[in-house]
C-alpha positions, -999 to +999 in steps of 0.1 A: +510+129-078+523+103-054+550+080-069+550+052-044+523+030-030+529+043+005+525+079-007+493+069-025+479+054+007+490+084+028+471+107+003+440+086+007+443+087+045+448+124+044+418+129+023+396+108+046+409+128+076+402+161+059+366+151+051+361+140+087+375+171+102+359+196+078+325+197+094+337+202+129+362+229+118+334+247+099+312+245+130+339+261+151+343+289+126+306+294+127+306+295+165+334+321+166+317+343+140+284+341+159+302+352+191+319+381+172+285+392+158+269+391+192+297+412+206+293+438+179+256+441+185+262+450+221+240+424+238+264+413+265+244+384+278+240+368+244+276+376+237+287+359+268+269+327+260+281+327+224+317+333+235+314+304+260+302+281+232+330+293+208+357+287+234+343+253+242+343+244+205+379+257+201+390+236+231+374+205+217+392+211+184+425+216+201+422+185+223+415+163+193+444+178+173+422+192+146+436+227+153+469+234+169+466+243+206+484+276+201+461+285+173+431+278+195+446+297+224+452+327+202+417+327+188+402+324+223+424+352+236+413+375+207+377+366+213+379+374+250+397+406+243+369+418+221+343+407+247+361+426+275+365+457+254+328+457+245+318+452+281+341+480+293+326+504+267+291+493+276+298+502+313+312+536+304+281+543+282+258+534+311+277+558+335+273+587+311 
């Protein structure tokens, strides 16, 4: 528990910020999971649009400071890596 008035106020402010940021962070997580699911199903067109939406969402979060920019960059990189691997495997399956 906070011991000073300033600490009490900072705790209230932190709680307000947490509530305000919770819904947008949750939406970003949903966008990323939808993109990963689309990638795993193999539908590259749907996966591309879902990944684009997820990356946009991550960029917005990072620009507003709700997520650290390196965290957003790492998550975008992993998502693109999964998409590119799925696209490459889909191409090799078509050739066979």
